[in-house]
C-alpha positions in Angstrom: 54.6 23.0 0.7 50.7 22.9 1.4 50.1 19.4 2.4 46.7 19.9 -0.1 46.2 21.5 -3.4 42.8 22.5 -1.9 41.4 23.8 1.2 42.0 22.1 4.8 46.0 21.5 4.3 48.8 22.7 6.6 52.4 23.7 6.4 55.2 22.1 8.6 58.9 23.7 9.2 61.7 22.8 11.9 62.6 25.2 14.5 65.5 24.5 16.1 67.5 26.6 19.3 71.0 27.6 18.0 73.9 29.6 19.3 75.4 32.2 17.5 78.1 29.7 15.7 74.9 27.5 14.7 75.3 24.6 17.1 72.5 23.2 19.2 71.3 25.1 21.9 69.3 24.6 25.3 68.6 28.2 26.5 66.2 29.5 24.1 62.6 30.7 25.4 60.1 28.4 25.0 57.6 31.1 24.9 59.4 32.7 22.2 59.7 29.9 20.0 57.9 30.1 16.6 55.2 28.0 15.4 56.2 24.6 13.4 53.0 24.1 11.8 50.2 26.5 10.3 47.2 25.7 8.4 47.5 26.6 4.4 44.5 27.8 2.5 45.2 27.0 -1.4 41.3 27.5 -2.4 38.3 25.4 -2.7 38.3 22.1 -3.8 36.7 21.0 -6.8 33.3 19.5 -6.8 31.1 17.9 -9.4 28.3 20.0 -10.3 25.8 18.3 -12.3 21.9 19.0 -13.7 18.8 17.6 -13.9 18.0 14.2 -15.6 16.8 14.8 -19.2 13.8 13.4 -21.1 13.8 9.6 -21.9 14.8 8.7 -25.4 12.1 6.2 -25.4 8.6 6.0 -24.6 8.8 2.2 -23.4 12.0 -0.2 -23.5 15.6 0.6 -23.5 15.5 4.5 -23.5 18.2 6.3 -21.8 18.4 10.1 -19.9 21.3 12.1 -19.6 22.3 15.0 -17.5 25.3 17.9 -17.6 28.1 16.5 -15.1 31.0 18.8 -14.6 34.1 19.1 -12.3 34.4 22.3 -11.5 36.5 24.5 -8.9 
């Protein structure tokens, strides 16, 4: 499986040299050995998207300002 659910992950597998009976062998050509790791792209990572702050709810004192904040893929 990919090591990440979004961008930047990798996959690993075990690569061994075996004879025709499935026993460990030492005479495989190292140049033809398949890769043991590769990157995997599972899409972009989620990120926070936010708007501008709104107007204050009071002209003075303990007012509040709000803005829209959304987690987006």
